[in-house]
Structure formats: C-alpha cells, structure tokens
C-alpha positions as CSV (number, residue, x, y, z in Angstrom):
1,M,-8.4,16.2,18.2
2,S,-10.7,14.5,20.6
3,L,-9.4,12.1,22.5
4,T,-10.7,9.2,23.3
5,A,-9.2,6.0,26.2
6,T,-9.6,2.6,24.8
7,S,-7.2,0.2,26.5
8,L,-4.7,-2.8,24.6
9,K,-4.4,-5.8,26.5
10,L,-0.7,-6.2,25.2
11,P,1.1,-9.5,26.0
12,K,3.9,-8.5,28.3
13,V,7.3,-9.6,25.0
14,L,5.0,-7.3,23.4
15,K,5.4,-4.8,25.3
16,T,8.9,-5.3,26.5
17,R,9.7,-5.5,22.4
18,I,7.6,-2.1,22.6
19,T,9.4,-0.5,25.4
20,R,12.4,-0.8,23.8
21,L,11.8,0.2,20.2
22,A,10.9,3.0,22.1
23,K,13.3,4.1,24.4
24,R,15.9,3.8,20.8
25,A,13.5,6.3,18.8
26,G,13.4,8.6,21.9
27,E,9.3,8.2,22.7
28,S,7.3,6.9,25.0
29,P,6.0,3.4,24.9
30,H,2.9,5.3,24.1
31,A,3.9,7.4,21.7
32,F,5.7,5.2,19.6
33,M,2.3,2.8,19.5
34,L,0.5,5.4,18.4
35,R,2.5,6.5,15.7
36,L,3.0,2.9,14.1
37,L,-1.1,2.6,14.5
38,E,-1.8,5.7,12.7
39,E,1.1,4.9,9.8
40,Q,-0.7,1.5,10.2
41,V,-4.2,2.7,9.2
42,Q,-3.4,5.0,6.8
43,A,-1.6,1.9,4.9
44,A,-5.0,0.3,5.4
45,E,-7.0,3.2,3.8
46,R,-3.8,3.5,1.5
47,F,-4.8,-0.4,0.0
48,E,-8.6,0.1,0.4
49,Q,-7.9,3.1,-2.4
50,F,-5.7,0.5,-4.4
51,L,-8.5,-1.7,-4.2
52,A,-11.3,0.5,-5.6
53,A,-8.9,2.0,-8.4
54,A,-8.1,-2.0,-9.4
55,R,-11.6,-2.7,-9.0
56,Q,-12.7,0.4,-11.1
57,A,-10.1,-0.6,-13.8
58,D,-11.0,-4.2,-14.0
59,Q,-14.9,-3.1,-15.0
60,R,-13.6,0.0,-18.1
61,M,-11.6,-2.3,-19.0
62,Q,-14.3,-5.3,-19.8
63,K,-16.6,-3.1,-20.5
64,S,-14.5,-1.8,-23.7
65,G,-12.9,-4.4,-24.6
66,M,-9.0,-2.9,-24.2
67,G,-6.7,-3.9,-22.1
68,Y,-2.1,-4.0,-22.4
69,A,-0.2,-6.9,-23.0
70,A,1.5,-9.0,-20.2
71,Q,4.6,-9.2,-22.2
72,D,4.2,-5.3,-23.8
73,V,3.9,-4.5,-19.9
74,H,6.5,-6.4,-18.6
75,G,9.1,-4.9,-20.8
76,Y,8.4,-1.3,-20.5
77,L,8.3,-1.7,-16.9
78,E,11.6,-4.1,-17.3
79,A,13.1,-1.8,-18.4
80,K,12.5,1.2,-16.1
81,V,13.6,-0.4,-13.7
82,A,16.5,-0.9,-15.0
83,G,16.8,3.4,-15.7
84,R,16.6,2.7,-19.8
85,Q,13.6,4.6,-21.5
86,A,10.7,3.1,-22.9
87,A,7.8,4.0,-24.5
88,R,4.7,3.2,-22.1
89,P,2.4,-0.2,-24.2
90,K,0.0,0.9,-26.8
91,P,-3.9,-0.3,-25.5
92,V,-4.9,-3.6,-27.7
93,Q,-8.2,-4.4,-28.2
94,W,-8.2,-8.4,-26.3
95,R,-11.6,-8.5,-26.8
96,R,-14.4,-8.7,-30.0
C-alpha cells in the first residue's frame, strides 16, 4: 500500500479528545485517526451501495407494479424481532 501525506488542522479540543481516546485504546493518535477514517469511509461506501440497491429495487417495483403491503412487512419484522417464526410477506399487485 502506498502512502500519501496529508495534513489536518484539528481544533485543540478535538485533538485532546483523540489523544485521550487513542491512549485508552493503546494506539497512537495517528493510528487511531487512520482506523476511524477507514471505518467511516467503509460505512459511507456501504451506505452508497445500500442506496443504489434501493433505487434498483424501486425501479423494478415501478416497472412490475408489484410490491409488499406495509402492514404485512411490519408484522413480519415485529415477529422476527420478537423471536417468533413468521411467513415472509407475499408480493401484491399495487398498480394495475
């Protein structure tokens, strides 16, 4: 992995907080910031993928006219969260 130098100007209070947390984590402030930046970049990339998948699903739903009734989905999710078995909701025609 090639490295590129960059410079960040941090408010003193933030730098102090980072230093304190890095020490608790047994890391240097530099390593701590790199780890957190990497985690946040990965989270942002996952969110972009989630949005792309949602847009594709919406396009398929708009084209097919098929979807799921909100009450069926909510009931299914509530049962799953409660640890109960539940049948997956069935798609329904929402547009003719």
